[in-house]
A tleap script that builds the chain and sets N, CA, C and O, in Angstrom:
source leaprc.protein.ff14SB
mol = sequence {
  NMET GLU GLU GLN VAL ASP GLN ILE LEU ASP
  LYS VAL MET THR THR PRO GLY ASN LEU GLY
  CYS LEU LEU ALA ASN ASN GLN GLY LEU CYS
  ILE GLY ALA ARG GLY ASN VAL SER GLU LYS
  SER ALA GLY ILE ILE VAL ALA ILE SER GLU
  GLN ALA ALA LYS LEU ASP PRO ASN CYS ASN
  ALA PRO VAL VAL SER LEU GLU VAL GLY ASP
  ARG MET CYS ILE ILE HIE LYS ASN GLY ILE
  THR GLY ALA VAL TYR LYS ASN CILE
}
set mol.1.N position { 5.994 14.962 -1.779 }
set mol.1.CA position { 7.228 14.973 -2.347 }
set mol.1.C position { 8.273 15.735 -1.445 }
set mol.1.O position { 9.448 15.375 -1.368 }
set mol.2.N position { 7.740 16.841 -0.755 }
set mol.2.CA position { 8.636 17.591 0.022 }
set mol.2.C position { 9.336 16.816 1.160 }
set mol.2.O position { 10.498 17.012 1.517 }
set mol.3.N position { 8.507 15.935 1.671 }
set mol.3.CA position { 9.036 15.023 2.785 }
set mol.3.C position { 10.062 14.066 2.240 }
set mol.3.O position { 11.034 13.774 2.935 }
set mol.4.N position { 9.897 13.545 0.998 }
set mol.4.CA position { 11.038 12.825 0.477 }
set mol.4.C position { 12.261 13.502 0.367 }
set mol.4.O position { 13.324 13.017 0.756 }
set mol.5.N position { 12.140 14.677 -0.185 }
set mol.5.CA position { 13.285 15.644 -0.560 }
set mol.5.C position { 13.965 15.887 0.766 }
set mol.5.O position { 15.187 15.753 0.830 }
set mol.6.N position { 13.254 16.240 1.841 }
set mol.6.CA position { 13.802 16.375 3.189 }
set mol.6.C position { 14.609 15.101 3.609 }
set mol.6.O position { 15.751 15.163 4.065 }
set mol.7.N position { 13.946 13.994 3.423 }
set mol.7.CA position { 14.684 12.735 3.853 }
set mol.7.C position { 16.023 12.496 2.989 }
set mol.7.O position { 17.004 11.976 3.521 }
set mol.8.N position { 16.028 12.837 1.831 }
set mol.8.CA position { 17.253 12.580 0.965 }
set mol.8.C position { 18.272 13.552 1.474 }
set mol.8.O position { 19.400 13.146 1.751 }
set mol.9.N position { 17.941 14.815 1.615 }
set mol.9.CA position { 18.898 15.807 1.981 }
set mol.9.C position { 19.483 15.454 3.369 }
set mol.9.O position { 20.702 15.542 3.517 }
set mol.10.N position { 18.739 15.081 4.339 }
set mol.10.CA position { 19.178 14.680 5.788 }
set mol.10.C position { 20.021 13.445 5.562 }
set mol.10.O position { 21.082 13.343 6.178 }
set mol.11.N position { 19.642 12.526 4.750 }
set mol.11.CA position { 20.630 11.262 4.654 }
set mol.11.C position { 21.949 11.670 4.135 }
set mol.11.O position { 22.983 11.275 4.673 }
set mol.12.N position { 21.947 12.476 3.069 }
set mol.12.CA position { 23.239 13.018 2.487 }
set mol.12.C position { 24.194 13.621 3.663 }
set mol.12.O position { 25.385 13.345 3.802 }
set mol.13.N position { 23.510 14.406 4.390 }
set mol.13.CA position { 24.241 15.185 5.374 }
set mol.13.C position { 24.820 14.291 6.475 }
set mol.13.O position { 25.766 14.680 7.160 }
set mol.14.N position { 24.249 13.092 6.643 }
set mol.14.CA position { 24.846 12.194 7.716 }
set mol.14.C position { 26.276 11.598 7.370 }
set mol.14.O position { 26.983 11.069 8.228 }
set mol.15.N position { 26.629 11.725 6.072 }
set mol.15.CA position { 27.891 11.237 5.700 }
set mol.15.C position { 28.977 12.056 6.103 }
set mol.15.O position { 28.977 13.241 5.770 }
set mol.16.N position { 29.944 11.558 6.807 }
set mol.16.CA position { 31.158 12.381 7.395 }
set mol.16.C position { 31.841 13.132 6.245 }
set mol.16.O position { 32.012 12.561 5.168 }
set mol.17.N position { 32.205 14.297 6.428 }
set mol.17.CA position { 32.908 15.077 5.427 }
set mol.17.C position { 32.046 15.900 4.355 }
set mol.17.O position { 32.536 16.740 3.600 }
set mol.18.N position { 30.735 15.551 4.393 }
set mol.18.CA position { 29.777 16.434 3.672 }
set mol.18.C position { 29.455 17.605 4.304 }
set mol.18.O position { 28.990 17.584 5.444 }
set mol.19.N position { 29.677 18.805 3.602 }
set mol.19.CA position { 29.474 20.146 4.043 }
set mol.19.C position { 28.131 20.653 3.693 }
set mol.19.O position { 27.553 21.448 4.435 }
set mol.20.N position { 27.620 20.231 2.610 }
set mol.20.CA position { 26.247 20.715 2.082 }
set mol.20.C position { 25.765 19.933 0.928 }
set mol.20.O position { 26.556 19.215 0.318 }
set mol.21.N position { 24.514 20.019 0.581 }
set mol.21.CA position { 23.933 19.336 -0.588 }
set mol.21.C position { 22.731 20.168 -1.103 }
set mol.21.O position { 22.074 20.889 -0.351 }
set mol.22.N position { 22.492 20.036 -2.357 }
set mol.22.CA position { 21.319 20.765 -3.004 }
set mol.22.C position { 20.671 19.877 -4.002 }
set mol.22.O position { 21.327 19.009 -4.576 }
set mol.23.N position { 19.424 20.060 -4.225 }
set mol.23.CA position { 18.616 19.369 -5.364 }
set mol.23.C position { 17.787 20.424 -6.074 }
set mol.23.O position { 17.039 21.199 -5.478 }
set mol.24.N position { 17.975 20.399 -7.417 }
set mol.24.CA position { 17.405 21.312 -8.305 }
set mol.24.C position { 16.646 20.673 -9.352 }
set mol.24.O position { 16.975 19.571 -9.792 }
set mol.25.N position { 15.597 21.346 -9.792 }
set mol.25.CA position { 14.814 20.900 -10.911 }
set mol.25.C position { 15.373 21.239 -12.288 }
set mol.25.O position { 16.323 22.018 -12.366 }
set mol.26.N position { 14.838 20.701 -13.366 }
set mol.26.CA position { 15.314 20.942 -14.731 }
set mol.26.C position { 15.503 22.365 -15.170 }
set mol.26.O position { 16.323 22.732 -16.011 }
set mol.27.N position { 14.595 23.187 -14.462 }
set mol.27.CA position { 14.548 24.703 -14.818 }
set mol.27.C position { 15.677 25.375 -13.917 }
set mol.27.O position { 15.859 26.589 -14.013 }
set mol.28.N position { 16.368 24.676 -13.124 }
set mol.28.CA position { 17.479 25.397 -12.259 }
set mol.28.C position { 16.923 25.814 -10.974 }
set mol.28.O position { 17.683 26.414 -10.214 }
set mol.29.N position { 15.721 25.593 -10.609 }
set mol.29.CA position { 15.145 26.031 -9.377 }
set mol.29.C position { 15.416 25.208 -8.207 }
set mol.29.O position { 15.140 24.014 -8.321 }
set mol.30.N position { 15.913 25.623 -7.083 }
set mol.30.CA position { 16.279 24.851 -6.010 }
set mol.30.C position { 14.900 24.092 -5.354 }
set mol.30.O position { 13.887 24.700 -5.008 }
set mol.31.N position { 15.084 22.757 -5.274 }
set mol.31.CA position { 14.073 22.092 -4.613 }
set mol.31.C position { 14.233 21.980 -3.057 }
set mol.31.O position { 13.257 21.950 -2.307 }
set mol.32.N position { 15.513 21.920 -2.632 }
set mol.32.CA position { 15.961 21.846 -1.369 }
set mol.32.C position { 17.503 21.868 -1.085 }
set mol.32.O position { 18.271 21.358 -1.901 }
set mol.33.N position { 17.929 22.413 -0.019 }
set mol.33.CA position { 19.351 22.472 0.257 }
set mol.33.C position { 19.570 22.258 1.782 }
set mol.33.O position { 18.687 22.561 2.584 }
set mol.34.N position { 20.783 21.722 2.174 }
set mol.34.CA position { 21.087 21.649 3.553 }
set mol.34.C position { 22.762 22.040 3.603 }
set mol.34.O position { 23.538 22.006 2.648 }
set mol.35.N position { 23.050 22.400 4.944 }
set mol.35.CA position { 24.399 22.648 5.116 }
set mol.35.C position { 24.875 23.919 4.456 }
set mol.35.O position { 24.090 24.829 4.187 }
set mol.36.N position { 26.195 23.975 4.191 }
set mol.36.CA position { 26.812 25.153 3.795 }
set mol.36.C position { 26.819 25.235 2.235 }
set mol.36.O position { 27.820 24.941 1.581 }
set mol.37.N position { 25.668 25.643 1.688 }
set mol.37.CA position { 25.456 25.725 0.372 }
set mol.37.C position { 24.309 26.871 -0.017 }
set mol.37.O position { 23.307 27.101 0.660 }
set mol.38.N position { 24.651 27.488 -1.164 }
set mol.38.CA position { 23.709 28.523 -1.476 }
set mol.38.C position { 22.631 28.146 -2.334 }
set mol.38.O position { 22.916 27.495 -3.339 }
set mol.39.N position { 21.397 28.457 -2.100 }
set mol.39.CA position { 20.323 28.088 -2.910 }
set mol.39.C position { 20.329 28.692 -4.389 }
set mol.39.O position { 19.821 28.207 -5.400 }
set mol.40.N position { 21.053 29.904 -4.236 }
set mol.40.CA position { 21.173 30.777 -5.519 }
set mol.40.C position { 22.146 29.902 -6.560 }
set mol.40.O position { 22.132 30.198 -7.754 }
set mol.41.N position { 22.887 28.947 -6.131 }
set mol.41.CA position { 23.804 28.251 -7.094 }
set mol.41.C position { 22.948 27.163 -8.002 }
set mol.41.O position { 23.424 26.620 -8.999 }
set mol.42.N position { 21.807 26.962 -7.574 }
set mol.42.CA position { 21.001 25.898 -8.200 }
set mol.42.C position { 20.972 25.933 -9.711 }
set mol.42.O position { 21.043 24.869 -10.326 }
set mol.43.N position { 20.875 27.040 -10.326 }
set mol.43.CA position { 20.734 27.394 -11.645 }
set mol.43.C position { 22.035 26.921 -12.339 }
set mol.43.O position { 22.045 26.145 -13.295 }
set mol.44.N position { 23.113 27.457 -11.774 }
set mol.44.CA position { 24.524 27.180 -12.464 }
set mol.44.C position { 24.914 25.719 -12.204 }
set mol.44.O position { 25.725 25.203 -12.973 }
set mol.45.N position { 24.393 24.987 -11.156 }
set mol.45.CA position { 24.630 23.594 -11.090 }
set mol.45.C position { 23.933 22.786 -12.178 }
set mol.45.O position { 24.476 21.812 -12.700 }
set mol.46.N position { 22.810 23.181 -12.481 }
set mol.46.CA position { 22.023 22.550 -13.590 }
set mol.46.C position { 22.710 22.854 -14.883 }
set mol.46.O position { 22.869 21.968 -15.723 }
set mol.47.N position { 23.122 24.078 -15.069 }
set mol.47.CA position { 23.800 24.402 -16.314 }
set mol.47.C position { 25.075 23.764 -16.470 }
set mol.47.O position { 25.436 23.484 -17.613 }
set mol.48.N position { 25.844 23.481 -15.445 }
set mol.48.CA position { 26.990 22.698 -15.522 }
set mol.48.C position { 26.817 21.318 -15.872 }
set mol.48.O position { 27.642 20.761 -16.597 }
set mol.49.N position { 25.768 20.693 -15.396 }
set mol.49.CA position { 25.419 19.396 -15.761 }
set mol.49.C position { 24.992 19.162 -16.994 }
set mol.49.O position { 25.129 18.062 -17.528 }
set mol.50.N position { 24.412 20.214 -17.586 }
set mol.50.CA position { 23.787 20.105 -19.023 }
set mol.50.C position { 24.934 20.292 -19.971 }
set mol.50.O position { 24.972 19.687 -21.042 }
set mol.51.N position { 25.916 21.167 -19.566 }
set mol.51.CA position { 27.020 21.314 -20.422 }
set mol.51.C position { 27.906 20.099 -20.561 }
set mol.51.O position { 28.378 19.731 -21.637 }
set mol.52.N position { 28.114 19.464 -19.326 }
set mol.52.CA position { 28.862 18.293 -19.317 }
set mol.52.C position { 28.245 17.110 -20.163 }
set mol.52.O position { 28.934 16.316 -20.804 }
set mol.53.N position { 27.078 17.086 -20.102 }
set mol.53.CA position { 26.257 16.027 -20.774 }
set mol.53.C position { 26.586 16.202 -22.414 }
set mol.53.O position { 26.569 15.214 -23.148 }
set mol.54.N position { 26.839 17.329 -22.839 }
set mol.54.CA position { 26.990 17.711 -24.376 }
set mol.54.C position { 28.398 17.125 -24.671 }
set mol.54.O position { 28.638 16.813 -25.837 }
set mol.55.N position { 29.307 16.956 -23.763 }
set mol.55.CA position { 30.659 16.482 -24.118 }
set mol.55.C position { 30.616 15.155 -24.668 }
set mol.55.O position { 31.431 14.770 -25.506 }
set mol.56.N position { 29.606 14.391 -24.178 }
set mol.56.CA position { 29.407 12.940 -24.750 }
set mol.56.C position { 27.971 12.661 -24.812 }
set mol.56.O position { 27.383 12.243 -23.815 }
set mol.57.N position { 27.388 12.860 -25.892 }
set mol.57.CA position { 25.870 12.608 -25.883 }
set mol.57.C position { 25.354 11.213 -25.713 }
set mol.57.O position { 24.172 11.019 -25.425 }
set mol.58.N position { 26.287 10.145 -25.900 }
set mol.58.CA position { 25.964 8.931 -25.470 }
set mol.58.C position { 26.074 8.592 -23.987 }
set mol.58.O position { 25.686 7.502 -23.566 }
set mol.59.N position { 26.557 9.444 -23.264 }
set mol.59.CA position { 26.623 9.198 -21.791 }
set mol.59.C position { 25.239 9.696 -21.160 }
set mol.59.O position { 24.895 10.870 -21.293 }
set mol.60.N position { 24.544 8.869 -20.547 }
set mol.60.CA position { 23.301 9.368 -19.941 }
set mol.60.C position { 23.388 10.400 -18.795 }
set mol.60.O position { 22.687 11.411 -18.736 }
set mol.61.N position { 24.211 10.081 -17.997 }
set mol.61.CA position { 24.356 10.959 -16.734 }
set mol.61.C position { 25.749 11.111 -16.304 }
set mol.61.O position { 26.270 10.333 -15.506 }
set mol.62.N position { 26.329 12.069 -16.809 }
set mol.62.CA position { 27.696 12.320 -16.414 }
set mol.62.C position { 27.916 12.780 -14.956 }
set mol.62.O position { 26.984 13.392 -14.435 }
set mol.63.N position { 28.969 12.572 -14.279 }
set mol.63.CA position { 29.162 13.044 -12.863 }
set mol.63.C position { 30.280 14.108 -13.169 }
set mol.63.O position { 31.258 13.851 -13.870 }
set mol.64.N position { 30.049 15.298 -12.592 }
set mol.64.CA position { 30.906 16.397 -12.672 }
set mol.64.C position { 31.590 16.634 -11.164 }
set mol.64.O position { 30.946 16.805 -10.129 }
set mol.65.N position { 32.975 16.605 -11.276 }
set mol.65.CA position { 33.654 16.908 -9.961 }
set mol.65.C position { 34.567 18.103 -10.049 }
set mol.65.O position { 35.487 18.174 -10.863 }
set mol.66.N position { 34.256 19.074 -9.136 }
set mol.66.CA position { 34.914 20.344 -9.208 }
set mol.66.C position { 35.683 20.428 -7.756 }
set mol.66.O position { 35.109 20.267 -6.679 }
set mol.67.N position { 37.037 20.700 -7.912 }
set mol.67.CA position { 37.732 20.748 -6.778 }
set mol.67.C position { 38.473 22.185 -6.563 }
set mol.67.O position { 39.051 22.721 -7.508 }
set mol.68.N position { 38.428 22.729 -5.379 }
set mol.68.CA position { 38.879 24.035 -5.058 }
set mol.68.C position { 39.573 23.915 -3.739 }
set mol.68.O position { 38.881 23.735 -2.737 }
set mol.69.N position { 40.753 23.990 -3.648 }
set mol.69.CA position { 41.571 23.960 -2.331 }
set mol.69.C position { 41.272 22.425 -1.704 }
set mol.69.O position { 41.542 21.352 -2.245 }
set mol.70.N position { 40.702 22.624 -0.545 }
set mol.70.CA position { 40.272 21.326 0.158 }
set mol.70.C position { 38.866 20.932 0.069 }
set mol.70.O position { 38.341 20.152 0.865 }
set mol.71.N position { 38.295 21.462 -0.871 }
set mol.71.CA position { 36.895 21.231 -0.955 }
set mol.71.C position { 36.406 20.628 -2.401 }
set mol.71.O position { 37.089 20.850 -3.401 }
set mol.72.N position { 35.358 19.958 -2.468 }
set mol.72.CA position { 34.810 19.315 -3.791 }
set mol.72.C position { 33.458 19.564 -3.840 }
set mol.72.O position { 32.766 19.617 -2.824 }
set mol.73.N position { 32.976 19.743 -5.118 }
set mol.73.CA position { 31.635 19.821 -5.422 }
set mol.73.C position { 31.345 18.657 -6.522 }
set mol.73.O position { 31.852 18.742 -7.641 }
set mol.74.N position { 30.527 17.589 -6.164 }
set mol.74.CA position { 30.107 16.654 -7.075 }
set mol.74.C position { 28.715 17.014 -7.601 }
set mol.74.O position { 27.835 17.405 -6.834 }
set mol.75.N position { 28.543 16.888 -8.807 }
set mol.75.CA position { 27.237 17.260 -9.474 }
set mol.75.C position { 26.809 16.022 -10.335 }
set mol.75.O position { 27.607 15.505 -11.118 }
set mol.76.N position { 25.578 15.577 -10.177 }
set mol.76.CA position { 25.064 14.453 -11.022 }
set mol.76.C position { 23.562 14.697 -11.217 }
set mol.76.O position { 22.901 15.231 -10.326 }
set mol.77.N position { 23.001 14.290 -12.431 }
set mol.77.CA position { 21.648 14.500 -12.880 }
set mol.77.C position { 21.110 13.128 -13.132 }
set mol.77.O position { 21.616 12.336 -13.927 }
set mol.78.N position { 19.928 12.873 -12.320 }
set mol.78.CA position { 19.274 11.662 -12.643 }
set mol.78.C position { 17.859 12.111 -12.427 }
set mol.78.O position { 17.310 11.922 -11.342 }
set mol.79.N position { 17.294 12.661 -13.362 }
set mol.79.CA position { 15.834 13.137 -13.203 }
set mol.79.C position { 15.957 14.592 -12.667 }
set mol.79.O position { 15.569 15.503 -13.399 }
set mol.80.N position { 16.459 14.866 -11.464 }
set mol.80.CA position { 16.671 16.006 -10.945 }
set mol.80.C position { 18.101 16.052 -10.709 }
set mol.80.O position { 18.726 14.992 -10.711 }
set mol.81.N position { 18.761 17.279 -10.485 }
set mol.81.CA position { 20.129 17.463 -10.443 }
set mol.81.C position { 20.490 17.627 -8.967 }
set mol.81.O position { 19.851 18.357 -8.210 }
set mol.82.N position { 21.638 16.845 -8.574 }
set mol.82.CA position { 22.039 16.985 -7.173 }
set mol.82.C position { 23.435 17.440 -7.139 }
set mol.82.O position { 24.224 17.197 -8.052 }
set mol.83.N position { 23.754 18.148 -6.008 }
set mol.83.CA position { 25.149 18.551 -5.771 }
set mol.83.C position { 25.420 18.384 -4.373 }
set mol.83.O position { 24.647 18.732 -3.480 }
set mol.84.N position { 26.708 17.761 -4.182 }
set mol.84.CA position { 27.200 17.428 -2.821 }
set mol.84.C position { 28.475 18.139 -2.621 }
set mol.84.O position { 29.413 17.896 -3.380 }
set mol.85.N position { 28.596 19.023 -1.636 }
set mol.85.CA position { 29.785 19.618 -1.240 }
set mol.85.C position { 30.468 18.878 -0.035 }
set mol.85.O position { 29.874 18.529 0.985 }
set mol.86.N position { 31.895 18.674 -0.316 }
set mol.86.CA position { 32.517 17.952 0.723 }
set mol.86.C position { 33.944 18.335 1.035 }
set mol.86.O position { 34.553 19.013 0.208 }
set mol.87.N position { 34.460 18.005 2.024 }
set mol.87.CA position { 35.866 18.194 2.335 }
set mol.87.C position { 36.633 17.107 1.617 }
set mol.87.O position { 36.124 15.991 1.519 }
set mol.88.N position { 37.849 17.368 1.099 }
set mol.88.CA position { 38.647 16.264 0.660 }
set mol.88.C position { 39.980 16.093 1.323 }
set mol.88.O position { 40.719 15.165 0.995 }
savepdb mol mol.pdb
quit
């Protein structure tokens, strides 16, 4: 599984404008990270995704987009939770 995670993270980082990416399990533990991202943020990323899902219980997998200045963090959960940090 570790090899698959590495392949996913490497593929995400090939997209121009992506600064970093992170994958976390349901307990908020970092599975893997690349680029300019803190592994310590895994728990809060999972928590944000879980809270967003409570806004509309009929929505299976909300996408959360956070913007600060010229950067964006996109969070999505589909089994595991992923976050992509990018320039906008």
